[in-house]
C-alpha positions as CSV (number, residue, x, y, z in Angstrom):
1,M,-1.7,-21.7,1.9
2,K,0.1,-18.6,3.0
3,N,-1.6,-16.3,5.4
4,L,-1.5,-12.5,5.0
5,L,-2.6,-9.7,7.3
6,T,-3.6,-6.3,6.1
7,I,-3.7,-3.4,8.6
8,A,-5.5,-0.5,7.0
9,G,-8.8,1.5,6.7
10,S,-12.1,0.3,5.4
11,D,-13.4,1.6,2.0
12,S,-17.2,1.4,2.0
13,S,-17.2,1.4,-1.9
14,G,-14.9,-1.6,-2.0
15,G,-12.3,-0.3,-4.3
16,A,-9.4,0.5,-2.0
17,G,-8.2,-0.1,1.6
18,I,-9.0,-3.3,3.3
19,Q,-11.3,-4.5,0.7
20,A,-8.8,-4.0,-2.2
21,D,-6.2,-5.9,-0.1
22,L,-8.4,-8.8,0.6
23,K,-9.4,-9.1,-3.0
24,T,-5.8,-9.0,-4.1
25,F,-4.8,-11.7,-1.6
26,A,-7.6,-14.0,-2.9
27,A,-6.7,-13.3,-6.5
28,L,-3.1,-14.3,-5.9
29,G,-3.9,-17.5,-3.9
30,V,-3.2,-16.5,-0.4
31,Y,-5.5,-16.3,2.7
32,G,-6.3,-12.7,3.8
33,M,-7.0,-11.4,7.4
34,S,-7.6,-7.8,8.4
35,V,-7.0,-5.3,11.1
36,I,-9.1,-2.2,10.6
37,T,-7.6,1.1,11.6
38,A,-10.4,3.4,10.4
39,V,-13.9,3.3,8.9
40,T,-14.3,5.6,5.9
41,A,-17.5,6.8,4.3
42,Q,-16.4,7.0,0.6
43,N,-17.4,6.2,-2.9
44,T,-16.0,6.6,-6.4
45,Q,-16.2,10.4,-6.0
46,G,-14.2,10.8,-2.8
47,V,-14.0,10.3,0.9
48,E,-16.8,12.0,2.9
49,R,-16.0,11.0,6.5
50,V,-13.5,9.0,8.6
51,E,-13.9,7.4,12.1
52,E,-10.8,6.0,13.6
53,I,-10.7,2.8,15.5
54,S,-9.2,3.1,19.0
55,R,-5.6,2.2,19.7
56,E,-6.8,-0.6,22.1
57,M,-9.0,-2.1,19.5
58,V,-6.3,-2.1,16.9
59,K,-4.0,-3.9,19.4
60,A,-6.7,-6.4,20.2
61,Q,-7.2,-7.2,16.5
62,I,-3.6,-7.8,15.9
63,D,-3.2,-9.9,19.0
64,A,-6.2,-12.0,18.1
65,V,-4.8,-12.8,14.7
66,F,-1.2,-13.5,15.7
67,N,-2.1,-15.4,18.8
68,D,-4.0,-18.0,16.7
69,I,-2.8,-18.0,13.1
70,P,0.7,-18.0,11.5
71,V,1.2,-14.7,9.5
72,D,3.5,-14.9,6.5
73,A,3.4,-11.2,5.5
74,V,1.8,-8.0,6.6
75,K,0.6,-5.2,4.5
76,I,0.1,-1.8,6.1
77,G,-2.0,1.0,4.6
78,M,-3.9,3.8,6.2
79,V,-2.8,4.3,9.8
80,S,-4.1,7.9,10.4
81,N,-2.7,9.0,13.8
82,P,0.4,8.8,15.9
83,E,-1.1,6.6,18.6
84,I,-2.2,3.9,16.2
85,I,1.1,4.0,14.4
86,Q,3.0,3.6,17.7
87,Q,0.7,0.6,18.6
88,I,1.1,-1.2,15.3
89,A,4.9,-0.8,15.6
90,L,4.9,-2.1,19.1
91,S,2.7,-5.1,18.3
92,L,4.5,-6.1,15.1
93,K,7.8,-6.0,17.0
94,D,6.3,-8.1,19.9
95,W,5.0,-10.7,17.4
96,K,8.2,-10.6,15.3
97,A,6.2,-10.1,12.2
98,I,8.0,-10.7,8.8
99,N,7.6,-9.5,5.3
100,I,6.1,-6.2,6.2
101,V,5.1,-3.9,3.3
102,V,4.2,-0.3,4.2
103,D,2.1,1.7,1.8
104,P,2.2,5.2,3.4
105,V,-1.4,6.3,2.5
106,M,-1.6,10.0,3.2
107,V,-4.1,11.7,0.9
108,S,-7.0,10.2,-1.1
109,K,-7.3,10.9,-4.8
110,S,-10.1,13.4,-4.0
111,G,-7.7,15.3,-1.6
112,Y,-9.0,14.0,1.8
113,H,-6.1,13.8,4.3
114,L,-6.1,10.2,5.5
115,L,-2.9,10.6,7.6
116,K,-2.9,13.4,10.1
117,P,0.1,15.8,9.4
118,E,1.4,15.3,13.0
119,A,1.6,11.6,12.3
120,I,4.1,11.8,9.5
121,E,7.2,11.9,11.7
122,T,5.9,9.0,13.8
123,L,5.4,7.0,10.7
124,K,8.9,7.8,9.5
125,K,10.6,7.0,12.7
126,E,8.6,4.0,14.1
127,L,6.9,2.2,11.3
128,L,8.9,2.6,8.1
129,P,12.1,1.0,9.5
130,L,10.2,-2.2,10.2
131,A,9.3,-2.7,6.6
132,R,11.0,-4.9,4.0
133,V,9.8,-2.3,1.5
134,V,8.0,1.0,1.6
135,T,5.9,2.0,-1.5
136,P,5.2,5.8,-1.5
137,N,3.8,7.6,-4.6
138,L,5.2,11.1,-5.5
139,P,2.8,13.1,-3.3
140,E,3.6,10.9,-0.4
141,V,7.3,11.4,-1.1
142,K,6.7,15.2,-1.0
143,A,5.0,14.9,2.3
144,M,7.8,12.8,3.8
145,L,10.8,14.8,2.4
146,G,9.3,18.4,2.1
147,W,10.3,18.7,-1.6
148,E,8.6,17.8,-4.9
149,V,9.9,15.2,-7.4
150,T,9.5,16.5,-10.9
151,D,11.5,14.0,-12.9
152,E,13.2,10.6,-12.8
153,E,16.5,12.1,-11.7
154,R,14.8,13.5,-8.6
155,M,13.1,10.2,-8.0
156,E,16.6,8.6,-7.6
157,S,17.5,11.3,-5.1
158,A,14.3,10.9,-3.2
159,A,14.8,7.1,-3.0
160,Q,18.2,7.6,-1.5
161,E,16.9,10.1,1.0
162,I,14.0,8.0,2.1
163,F,16.3,4.9,2.4
164,S,18.5,6.9,4.8
165,L,15.6,7.0,7.3
166,G,16.7,3.4,8.2
167,L,14.7,1.5,5.6
168,E,15.6,-1.9,4.1
169,S,14.3,-0.8,0.7
170,V,11.9,1.7,-0.9
171,L,9.8,1.5,-4.1
172,I,8.9,4.9,-5.4
173,K,5.9,4.9,-7.7
174,G,6.3,7.2,-10.6
175,G,2.7,7.3,-11.9
176,H,2.2,11.0,-11.1
177,L,4.9,12.1,-13.6
178,E,4.2,12.7,-17.3
179,G,4.7,9.8,-19.8
180,A,5.3,6.3,-18.8
181,A,4.4,5.0,-15.3
182,N,7.9,3.9,-14.2
183,D,8.7,2.8,-10.6
184,L,12.0,2.9,-8.9
185,L,13.4,0.3,-6.3
186,F,16.4,1.2,-4.1
187,D,17.8,-1.3,-1.6
188,G,20.8,0.6,-0.5
189,K,23.0,-0.7,-3.3
190,D,21.1,-0.7,-6.6
191,L,18.7,1.7,-8.2
192,T,16.4,-0.5,-10.2
193,W,13.8,0.8,-12.7
194,F,10.6,-1.0,-13.5
195,K,9.5,0.4,-16.8
196,S,5.8,0.2,-17.9
197,P,3.7,2.1,-20.4
198,R,0.9,4.4,-19.1
199,L,-2.5,2.8,-19.6
200,N,-5.1,5.2,-20.8
201,K,-7.7,4.2,-18.3
202,K,-9.9,6.4,-16.1
203,N,-10.8,3.8,-13.4
204,T,-7.8,3.5,-11.2
205,H,-9.3,3.5,-7.7
206,G,-7.2,1.3,-5.4
207,T,-4.1,1.0,-7.4
208,G,-1.6,1.7,-4.6
209,C,-3.4,-0.5,-2.2
210,T,-3.4,-3.2,-4.8
211,L,0.2,-3.0,-5.7
212,S,1.4,-3.1,-2.1
213,A,-0.9,-6.0,-1.2
214,A,0.3,-7.9,-4.3
215,I,4.0,-7.3,-3.3
216,A,3.3,-8.7,0.2
217,A,1.5,-11.7,-1.3
218,H,4.4,-12.5,-3.6
219,L,7.0,-12.1,-0.7
220,A,5.0,-14.6,1.3
221,L,5.0,-17.0,-1.5
222,G,8.7,-17.0,-1.4
223,Y,9.7,-14.7,-4.2
224,D,12.7,-12.3,-3.8
225,L,11.8,-8.6,-3.6
226,M,12.8,-7.8,-7.2
227,T,10.6,-10.7,-8.6
228,A,7.8,-9.8,-6.2
229,V,7.7,-6.2,-7.6
230,E,7.8,-7.4,-11.1
231,K,5.0,-9.9,-10.7
232,S,3.0,-7.4,-8.7
233,K,3.3,-4.7,-11.3
234,S,2.2,-7.2,-14.0
235,Y,-0.8,-8.2,-12.0
236,L,-1.7,-4.5,-11.4
237,S,-1.3,-3.7,-15.1
238,G,-3.9,-6.4,-15.9
239,A,-6.2,-5.1,-13.2
240,I,-6.0,-1.5,-14.6
241,E,-6.4,-2.8,-18.2
242,H,-9.7,-4.5,-17.1
243,S,-10.9,-1.8,-14.8
244,F,-14.5,-0.8,-15.2
245,P,-16.8,2.1,-14.6
246,L,-18.8,2.2,-11.3
247,G,-20.6,5.1,-9.7
248,H,-20.1,8.6,-11.0
249,G,-16.4,9.1,-10.3
250,V,-13.2,6.9,-10.5
251,G,-14.1,3.3,-10.8
252,P,-12.0,0.4,-9.4
253,V,-9.5,-1.9,-10.9
254,H,-10.6,-5.4,-11.6
255,H,-8.9,-7.6,-9.0
256,F,-10.3,-10.8,-10.4
257,Y,-9.7,-10.2,-14.1
258,R,-7.8,-13.4,-14.5
259,F,-11.0,-15.4,-13.6
260,F,-13.7,-13.3,-15.3
261,K,-14.6,-12.7,-18.9
262,E,-13.7,-9.2,-20.0
263,L,-16.5,-6.8,-18.9
């Protein structure tokens, strides 16, 4: 059994964040552990309130896990402020963490800022270079680079600029463009497109968290990055295809669709 650690915020409605990551890990046959960076009060209609966990408690959670259990991969999601980002970076370097996947969660679907603006530079300088792959969507690309991606040609330019921050590789998710939901991987040598049709589904809460968690799981299982992305996108497409309505807003993807009858 491979052991994975997610470092992220808690979603009280269970569709994204820590909860989505742990569901993804379980669905893909790896053991999930968690370090909670923030507690959110949210549901399918949006985020209502956020309370951050102290830097000291974030460190204590990381130390408790690594001191006892081998960690085969780390997925990082919501990290909210510069102090928490700095501590995560220090701790992961101290523990020589491997297979780090960073999903730079910045703004919720409802528009709530989950990463403070003053933390963006800290994220770019201290945390992103530790990752094996970083998985921003297009609004997150804009927040990092200061300019908007409007087509696939600009996605390629953005991938190269983000890579120049000192990254090992970057996967830009193109779901916010019109048409197909194509993603782009750049490892410093090759620009590789992962083509997939857009699924006409409303309930997509937790898609970004799920994809990055799935990539981390597949890396821990020994797949190379290209194969890990392919398998993760396939898993996510199935989860979206079988997503279901919950509450009055955007419902969650179905992490366990492979084990359940279609709802």
